matplotlib code that plots the C-alpha trace (Angstrom):
import matplotlib.pyplot as plt

x = [104.0, 104.6, 102.7, 104.4, 107.8, 107.0, 106.1, 109.3, 112.0, 114.9, 117.4, 115.6, 117.0, 115.0, 113.5, 112.5, 111.0, 109.0, 107.4, 106.6, 104.9, 102.8, 101.8, 100.9, 98.7, 97.2, 97.4, 94.8, 96.9, 99.2, 96.6, 95.9, 99.3, 102.1, 105.5, 106.3, 103.1, 103.8, 107.1, 105.7, 103.3, 106.0, 108.8, 111.2, 111.8, 110.4, 113.9, 113.6, 110.2, 111.5, 114.4, 112.3, 109.9, 112.9, 114.4, 110.8, 111.1, 109.1, 110.2, 109.2, 106.6, 103.7, 104.6, 104.6, 100.9, 99.8, 101.1, 99.7, 96.5, 96.0, 97.1, 94.7, 91.9, 92.6, 92.6, 89.2, 87.7, 88.7, 87.2, 83.8, 83.8, 84.1, 81.3, 79.1, 78.7, 75.8, 75.7, 75.7, 79.1, 79.1, 77.5, 79.9, 82.8, 81.7, 81.6, 84.9, 87.3, 87.8, 88.3, 90.6, 92.8, 92.6, 93.7, 96.5, 97.8, 97.4, 99.3, 102.1, 102.5, 102.8, 105.6, 107.7, 110.9, 111.1, 115.1, 115.3, 113.0, 115.2, 118.3, 116.4, 115.3, 118.6, 119.9, 117.2, 118.1, 121.4, 120.2, 120.2, 118.4, 116.0, 115.3, 112.5, 112.3, 109.3, 107.1, 103.6, 101.4, 104.9, 105.9, 102.6, 103.4, 107.1, 105.6, 103.2, 106.0, 108.5, 105.8, 105.5, 109.2, 109.7, 106.9, 109.1, 112.2, 113.7, 115.0, 113.1, 112.8, 110.5, 112.2, 110.2, 113.7, 117.5, 118.8, 122.3, 123.3, 122.4, 124.1, 127.2, 127.8, 126.6, 128.8, 127.1, 126.1, 127.2, 124.4, 121.8, 119.1, 117.6, 114.6, 113.5, 110.0, 108.9, 106.4, 107.6, 111.2, 111.7, 111.3, 114.0, 114.2, 113.9, 116.7, 119.1, 118.5, 119.4, 122.5, 123.7, 122.8, 124.9, 127.7, 127.9, 128.1, 124.7, 122.6, 119.8, 116.6, 114.2, 110.5, 109.2, 107.1, 109.7, 112.8, 114.1, 113.9, 116.7, 115.9, 116.2, 119.5, 121.0, 120.0, 121.6, 118.2, 114.7, 111.2, 108.6, 105.2, 101.9, 101.5, 97.8, 97.2, 98.2, 95.1, 92.9, 91.0, 91.7, 95.4, 96.8, 95.0, 96.5, 100.0, 99.6, 98.1, 100.8, 103.6, 101.9, 101.7, 105.3, 106.5, 104.0, 105.6, 109.0, 107.8, 106.5, 109.8, 111.3, 109.0, 109.8, 113.6, 113.3, 114.0, 110.8, 111.6]
y = [74.2, 73.6, 70.3, 69.1, 70.1, 68.2, 64.9, 65.0, 66.8, 64.3, 66.1, 65.7, 64.1, 60.9, 63.4, 65.8, 63.1, 61.6, 65.2, 65.8, 62.4, 63.2, 66.5, 65.0, 62.5, 65.2, 68.7, 69.9, 69.3, 72.0, 74.5, 74.4, 73.6, 75.7, 74.5, 73.3, 71.4, 69.8, 68.9, 66.9, 64.8, 64.0, 63.4, 66.0, 69.4, 73.1, 74.1, 70.9, 72.1, 75.6, 74.3, 72.1, 75.1, 77.1, 74.2, 74.1, 77.7, 79.5, 82.0, 80.0, 78.1, 80.8, 81.5, 77.6, 77.3, 80.2, 78.7, 75.4, 76.6, 78.6, 75.5, 73.1, 75.9, 75.7, 72.2, 72.2, 74.7, 72.6, 69.2, 71.3, 72.9, 69.4, 67.7, 70.3, 69.5, 67.4, 63.5, 63.5, 62.6, 64.3, 67.6, 67.5, 67.0, 69.8, 72.0, 70.9, 70.1, 73.8, 74.8, 72.1, 73.2, 76.7, 76.0, 73.8, 76.8, 79.4, 77.5, 76.4, 80.0, 80.6, 78.2, 79.5, 81.4, 83.9, 84.1, 80.3, 80.1, 82.8, 80.8, 77.6, 79.9, 81.2, 77.3, 76.3, 79.1, 77.7, 74.1, 72.2, 69.2, 68.7, 65.1, 64.6, 61.7, 60.6, 57.4, 56.8, 60.1, 61.9, 60.0, 61.5, 64.8, 64.4, 63.2, 66.5, 68.6, 67.3, 67.2, 71.0, 71.9, 69.5, 71.5, 74.6, 73.0, 72.4, 68.7, 67.4, 63.6, 61.8, 59.0, 56.5, 54.8, 55.3, 54.7, 53.2, 53.2, 57.1, 58.1, 55.9, 57.3, 61.2, 63.7, 66.8, 66.9, 70.7, 71.5, 69.0, 69.8, 67.1, 67.4, 64.6, 64.7, 63.1, 64.7, 63.5, 63.3, 60.1, 57.8, 55.3, 55.1, 59.0, 59.3, 56.9, 58.5, 61.8, 60.6, 59.0, 62.3, 64.3, 62.0, 62.5, 66.3, 67.0, 69.8, 68.3, 70.1, 68.6, 69.1, 68.0, 68.7, 69.1, 71.1, 69.1, 65.8, 63.8, 64.4, 68.2, 67.9, 65.9, 68.4, 71.7, 73.2, 72.6, 73.9, 73.1, 71.5, 71.9, 68.8, 68.2, 65.8, 62.5, 60.8, 63.4, 61.4, 64.0, 64.6, 63.0, 65.5, 68.3, 67.0, 66.6, 69.8, 71.6, 69.9, 70.6, 74.3, 74.3, 72.9, 75.4, 78.3, 77.0, 76.3, 79.9, 81.3, 79.1, 80.8, 84.3, 83.5, 81.7, 84.3, 84.9, 83.2]
z = [97.5, 101.2, 101.2, 98.1, 99.7, 103.0, 100.7, 98.6, 100.7, 100.6, 103.3, 106.4, 109.5, 111.1, 113.9, 111.0, 108.6, 111.6, 112.2, 108.6, 108.6, 111.6, 110.0, 107.0, 108.6, 111.3, 109.6, 111.9, 114.9, 113.4, 113.5, 117.3, 118.7, 119.6, 118.3, 122.0, 122.1, 118.6, 119.8, 122.7, 120.6, 118.2, 120.9, 119.8, 120.8, 119.8, 118.4, 116.1, 115.1, 114.2, 112.3, 110.1, 109.6, 108.3, 106.0, 104.6, 103.7, 106.2, 108.6, 111.7, 113.1, 112.8, 109.3, 108.5, 110.4, 108.3, 105.1, 105.8, 106.7, 103.6, 101.3, 103.1, 102.7, 98.9, 98.8, 100.6, 98.2, 95.2, 96.6, 97.7, 94.2, 92.5, 94.7, 93.9, 90.1, 88.7, 88.9, 85.1, 84.1, 80.6, 82.2, 84.9, 82.8, 80.5, 83.6, 85.5, 82.8, 81.8, 85.5, 85.8, 82.8, 84.1, 87.8, 86.2, 83.8, 86.7, 89.6, 87.2, 86.2, 89.8, 90.2, 87.4, 88.4, 85.4, 85.7, 85.6, 82.7, 80.9, 81.3, 79.6, 76.9, 76.2, 76.1, 73.6, 71.5, 71.0, 70.6, 67.4, 68.9, 71.6, 73.6, 75.9, 78.0, 79.9, 80.9, 80.8, 80.4, 80.5, 77.1, 75.9, 76.8, 75.3, 71.9, 71.8, 72.5, 69.9, 67.3, 67.7, 67.9, 64.5, 62.8, 63.0, 61.8, 65.3, 65.7, 68.6, 69.8, 72.6, 74.6, 76.9, 77.9, 77.7, 74.1, 75.0, 71.6, 71.2, 74.4, 73.6, 70.1, 71.1, 69.3, 69.6, 73.1, 73.5, 71.0, 72.5, 75.3, 77.1, 79.2, 81.9, 82.8, 86.5, 88.7, 91.9, 90.8, 92.2, 89.1, 89.1, 85.2, 84.7, 87.3, 85.8, 82.5, 83.9, 85.5, 82.1, 80.6, 82.7, 82.4, 78.9, 79.6, 78.3, 79.1, 81.3, 82.4, 85.0, 84.6, 88.1, 90.9, 93.5, 93.6, 96.2, 94.6, 93.3, 89.8, 90.3, 92.1, 89.1, 86.7, 85.4, 85.6, 86.8, 85.9, 88.4, 87.5, 89.6, 91.7, 92.7, 95.7, 94.4, 95.9, 94.3, 91.4, 88.9, 90.0, 86.5, 84.4, 86.6, 86.2, 82.5, 81.7, 84.0, 81.8, 78.5, 79.5, 80.3, 77.0, 75.1, 76.8, 75.8, 72.3, 72.0, 73.1, 70.2, 67.7, 69.0, 68.6, 65.2, 62.2, 59.9, 56.5]

ax = plt.figure().add_subplot(projection="3d")
ax.plot(x, y, z, "-o")
ax.set_aspect("equal")
plt.show()
């Protein structure tokens, strides 16, 4: 998503970063300003604005305006929908949670690159062991995914920190696949773990909300999670359900590739 890309993109110049910060704080300015007008407001040039738009994956400033407007419209609709529920917390939960789950799954499905997913499925088909790293709620996701794979005879282990002894004495790195979960892609502990795994010639897959994050750059493959606005009260539920959806898709592929007994 364009908003998330602006929040987490790492390879911006100081001018481009200033423009991005300005837009995130004043999104409505973009809808009513030309590239030249926005350039004056940010003390840059229209060519810098257009170059930034293309770096963010849009065709130019008009395309950037349209895509940003559509994303903010979706955000507004979601927030308005959540406000319209009854004040009774139990009734509200019964109504809104299924919608949150559905939106998490639908939006995550949109983000999945099928070619990349196919590569990951092929990697898993050859793996003899799966390691999953995550902290806090992501560790819970890692435990859930590991439990499911273990139930069908695929060795899987969840970690919430680097196991130095394990990494040092690893002898089957070519048949072990490691997933590292960080929705922002900026969690320092997860980044250090990914670096150590790659250094040990492991196949490492990032599960993150930003393809432009440092974590994604380090890993061999990336699969994207749905990143709801971090200021939205229920964003943690969206992120967790998105990750669970991804691992369930991968688990299903393991069942398909596993010969019937």
